C-alpha positions as CSV (number, residue, x, y, z in Angstrom):
1,M,60.0,28.6,27.8
2,S,62.5,28.1,30.6
3,L,64.7,25.3,31.8
4,S,64.3,24.1,35.4
5,V,67.3,22.8,37.2
6,R,66.7,21.5,40.8
7,I,69.6,20.3,42.8
8,L,68.4,17.4,44.9
9,G,71.9,16.5,46.3
10,A,75.3,18.0,45.9
11,S,77.5,16.7,48.7
12,G,80.6,14.6,48.5
13,G,79.3,12.6,51.5
14,I,76.5,12.0,53.9
15,G,75.4,13.4,57.2
16,P,72.6,15.6,58.6
17,G,71.4,17.8,55.8
18,R,73.7,16.3,53.2
19,R,72.5,14.4,50.1
20,T,74.7,12.9,47.4
21,T,74.6,14.0,43.7
22,S,71.3,14.2,41.9
23,I,69.8,16.9,39.6
24,L,66.2,17.1,38.4
25,I,65.8,18.7,35.1
26,D,62.2,20.0,34.5
27,D,60.2,17.2,36.1
28,D,61.2,14.2,34.0
29,I,65.0,14.0,33.7
30,L,67.5,13.0,36.4
31,I,71.2,13.5,36.1
32,D,72.7,11.0,38.5
33,A,70.6,9.2,41.2
34,G,72.3,9.8,44.5
35,S,70.6,10.0,47.9
36,G,68.9,13.4,47.0
37,V,66.4,11.3,45.0
38,G,65.0,10.1,48.3
39,D,63.4,13.5,49.0
40,L,61.1,13.3,46.0
41,R,57.5,12.5,46.5
42,L,56.0,9.4,44.9
43,E,54.1,11.4,42.3
44,Q,57.4,13.1,41.4
45,L,59.2,9.8,41.1
46,R,56.6,8.5,38.7
47,R,57.2,11.4,36.3
48,I,60.9,10.6,35.8
49,R,61.4,9.1,32.4
50,H,65.2,9.5,31.9
51,V,68.2,9.0,34.1
52,F,71.6,10.2,32.8
53,L,74.4,8.6,34.9
54,T,77.9,10.3,34.9
55,H,79.6,7.2,36.3
56,S,79.2,4.1,38.4
57,H,80.3,5.2,41.8
58,L,77.8,4.5,44.6
59,D,77.1,8.1,45.6
60,H,75.8,8.8,42.1
61,I,73.7,5.6,41.6
62,A,72.6,4.5,45.1
63,F,69.0,5.5,44.8
64,L,68.4,4.3,41.2
65,P,67.4,0.8,42.5
66,M,65.1,2.4,45.0
67,L,63.5,4.6,42.4
68,A,62.8,1.5,40.3
69,D,61.3,-0.3,43.2
70,M,59.1,2.6,44.2
71,V,57.5,3.2,40.7
72,Y,57.4,-0.5,39.7
73,H,54.1,-1.7,38.2
74,P,53.5,-4.3,35.5
75,D,52.1,-1.5,33.2
76,A,54.5,1.3,34.3
77,A,56.1,3.4,31.6
78,P,59.8,2.5,31.1
79,I,62.7,4.6,32.7
80,H,65.5,5.1,30.2
81,V,68.8,4.9,32.0
82,H,71.6,6.5,29.9
83,G,75.3,6.0,30.6
84,L,78.6,4.9,29.3
85,P,78.7,1.1,28.4
86,A,81.1,0.5,31.3
87,T,78.6,2.2,33.7
88,L,75.7,0.2,32.5
89,Q,77.7,-3.0,32.7
90,A,78.6,-2.2,36.3
91,L,74.9,-1.7,37.1
92,C,74.0,-5.1,35.6
93,E,76.8,-7.0,37.2
94,H,76.8,-5.4,40.7
95,V,73.3,-3.9,41.3
96,F,70.5,-5.4,39.2
97,N,71.8,-8.9,39.6
98,W,69.1,-10.6,41.9
99,V,71.7,-10.6,44.7
100,I,71.9,-6.9,45.6
101,W,68.6,-6.0,43.9
102,P,66.0,-7.4,41.6
103,D,66.8,-7.1,37.9
104,F,64.5,-4.4,36.7
105,T,66.2,-4.5,33.3
106,C,64.1,-7.6,32.7
107,L,61.1,-7.0,34.9
108,P,58.2,-7.3,34.5
109,R,59.1,-9.0,31.2
110,P,62.4,-9.1,29.3
111,D,60.7,-7.6,26.2
112,Q,59.1,-4.8,28.4
113,P,61.5,-4.0,31.2
114,L,61.0,-1.1,33.6
115,I,64.6,0.0,33.1
116,R,65.8,0.3,29.6
117,L,69.6,0.7,29.3
118,E,70.7,3.3,26.7
119,P,74.5,3.5,26.1
120,V,76.0,6.9,25.4
121,Q,79.4,8.1,24.2
122,P,81.2,11.4,24.7
123,E,80.1,14.1,22.2
124,Q,76.8,12.4,21.6
125,T,73.7,14.6,21.3
126,I,70.3,13.4,22.5
127,H,67.0,15.3,21.8
128,L,64.2,15.0,24.4
129,G,61.3,17.3,23.5
130,H,62.5,20.9,23.8
131,R,65.8,19.8,25.5
132,V,69.1,18.9,23.9
133,L,71.5,16.9,26.0
134,R,75.2,16.6,25.1
135,V,77.6,14.1,26.6
136,L,80.7,15.8,27.9
137,P,84.1,14.2,28.4
138,A,85.3,13.8,32.0
139,R,88.4,12.2,33.7
140,H,87.8,10.2,36.9
141,T,89.0,6.9,38.4
142,V,86.3,5.0,36.4
143,P,84.9,5.8,33.0
144,A,82.9,9.0,33.4
145,V,81.2,11.8,31.6
146,G,79.4,15.0,32.3
147,Y,76.3,16.4,30.6
148,S,75.0,19.7,29.2
149,V,71.3,20.4,28.9
150,S,70.1,23.1,26.5
151,H,66.7,24.5,25.9
152,R,66.1,24.5,22.1
153,D,65.7,28.3,22.4
154,G,69.0,28.8,24.1
155,A,69.2,28.5,27.9
156,A,72.0,26.0,28.9
157,F,73.2,24.2,32.0
158,A,76.3,21.9,32.2
159,F,77.4,19.5,34.9
160,S,81.0,18.3,35.0
161,G,80.3,15.1,36.9
162,D,83.2,13.8,39.0
163,T,86.4,14.9,37.2
164,T,89.8,16.2,37.5
165,S,91.4,18.3,34.8
166,S,90.6,17.0,31.3
167,R,92.0,18.3,28.0
168,Q,88.7,17.5,26.4
169,L,86.2,19.0,28.9
170,W,87.0,22.7,28.4
171,P,86.9,22.7,24.6
172,A,83.6,20.8,24.8
173,L,82.2,23.5,27.1
174,N,83.5,26.3,24.9
175,A,81.9,24.6,21.9
176,L,78.4,24.9,23.5
177,P,76.4,27.7,21.8
178,N,75.5,29.1,25.2
179,L,76.2,28.4,28.9
180,D,74.2,30.0,31.6
181,L,75.0,27.8,34.6
182,L,78.1,25.5,35.1
183,M,77.9,23.0,38.0
184,I,81.5,21.7,38.6
185,E,83.0,19.7,41.4
186,T,85.8,20.6,43.8
187,G,86.2,17.6,46.1
188,L,89.1,18.4,48.3
189,P,91.2,21.4,49.5
190,D,94.6,22.4,48.1
191,E,96.5,20.8,51.0
192,M,95.1,17.4,50.0
193,K,96.3,17.6,46.4
194,G,98.0,14.2,46.6
195,M,94.7,12.5,47.6
196,A,92.8,14.6,45.0
197,D,95.2,13.5,42.3
198,L,94.7,9.8,43.3
199,A,90.9,10.1,43.5
200,K,90.8,12.4,40.4
201,H,88.9,15.3,41.9
202,Y,89.5,19.0,41.5
203,T,91.2,21.1,44.2
204,P,90.5,24.9,44.3
205,Q,93.9,25.8,42.8
206,H,93.5,23.3,40.0
207,L,89.9,24.5,39.2
208,R,91.0,28.2,39.3
209,E,93.6,27.4,36.6
210,D,91.2,25.5,34.4
211,L,88.4,28.1,34.7
212,A,90.7,30.5,32.9
213,L,90.1,28.3,29.8
214,L,86.4,28.9,29.8
215,K,85.2,31.3,27.2
216,H,81.6,31.5,28.5
217,R,80.8,33.5,31.6
218,P,78.1,31.4,33.3
219,R,77.3,31.3,37.0
220,I,79.6,28.8,38.6
221,A,78.1,26.4,41.1
222,I,80.5,24.3,43.2
223,T,79.5,20.7,44.1
224,H,80.8,17.5,45.6
225,C,82.8,19.1,48.5
226,K,83.8,16.4,50.9
227,P,82.2,16.9,54.4
228,G,84.6,18.6,56.8
229,H,86.4,20.4,54.0
230,E,83.7,22.8,52.8
231,R,85.0,25.8,54.6
232,A,88.6,25.4,53.4
233,I,87.4,24.9,49.8
234,R,85.2,28.0,50.0
235,Q,88.1,30.1,51.4
236,Q,90.6,28.9,48.7
237,L,88.1,29.5,45.9
238,A,87.7,33.1,47.1
239,H,90.9,33.9,45.2
240,S,89.4,32.8,41.9
241,P,88.6,35.6,39.4
242,H,85.3,33.7,38.9
243,H,84.4,34.0,42.6
244,A,82.0,36.8,42.2
245,G,78.5,35.2,42.1
246,M,80.0,31.7,42.7
247,I,77.5,29.4,44.4
248,F,78.4,26.7,46.9
249,L,75.7,24.0,46.6
250,H,74.2,22.3,49.6
251,G,71.2,20.7,47.8
252,N,67.6,21.9,47.4
253,E,68.6,24.8,45.2
254,H,66.4,25.6,42.3
255,F,67.6,27.5,39.2
256,V,65.3,28.7,36.4
257,L,67.1,29.5,33.1
258,D,65.3,31.7,30.7
259,A,65.5,30.8,27.1
260,D,66.6,34.3,26.1
261,H,69.5,34.3,28.7
262,S,68.1,37.4,30.4
263,R,67.6,35.6,33.7
264,T,69.1,32.8,35.7
265,T,67.2,32.8,39.0
266,A,68.0,30.7,42.1
267,S,65.8,29.8,45.0
């Protein structure tokens, strides 16, 4: 069996052709629920059973309420929304609060809600069928995590979420048995280091330094570039020893990871 990773959105902003962060694993798991979710057909939305949130920022959660609204039915199967306790609390207080949006955590009934909140913690492992998900540490302006998804037979994908350098992230990535594809953010160019430090995003130089800590040799996919800075980020990352085969995500990319690691195809 193989692991399907479809990038629905990977931009650090909006505009023509840009969608914010969302990743579809196989056909039933979302990692983050940015505006890329809006390109899925209704029958695809209805197959989603799990949403794993990296953090509470709007570009990563904006289409979760719309997803709930689109698939709502009194007999609909629940959607399990996984996230740090602080992330889930932010959803309850600021989104599903009957002011911004109906509270689908208690609709249609409190004992049978459409959205079931499932708290996670860094280093936690979650088994979903043939997939194993691990919660990775991240360092952002709000509590945040990343995730890895491994096929039980080996193929592995990891997503950093929004993060700057973290002492815990790279050991956690190195501890994975395998890593075929790493999706990692680079939000701002080197000349905006001051802003990147405040916003806790990677710059190309900072990422180049940290990639040297990675023991695996996966394909590297760059995400979350802020609109208007994509060209500078691409040019600055050209100096990375990992640049060969580096992918700059735009959204709508599809990766198929074979279980025996012999093939990672992109379309």
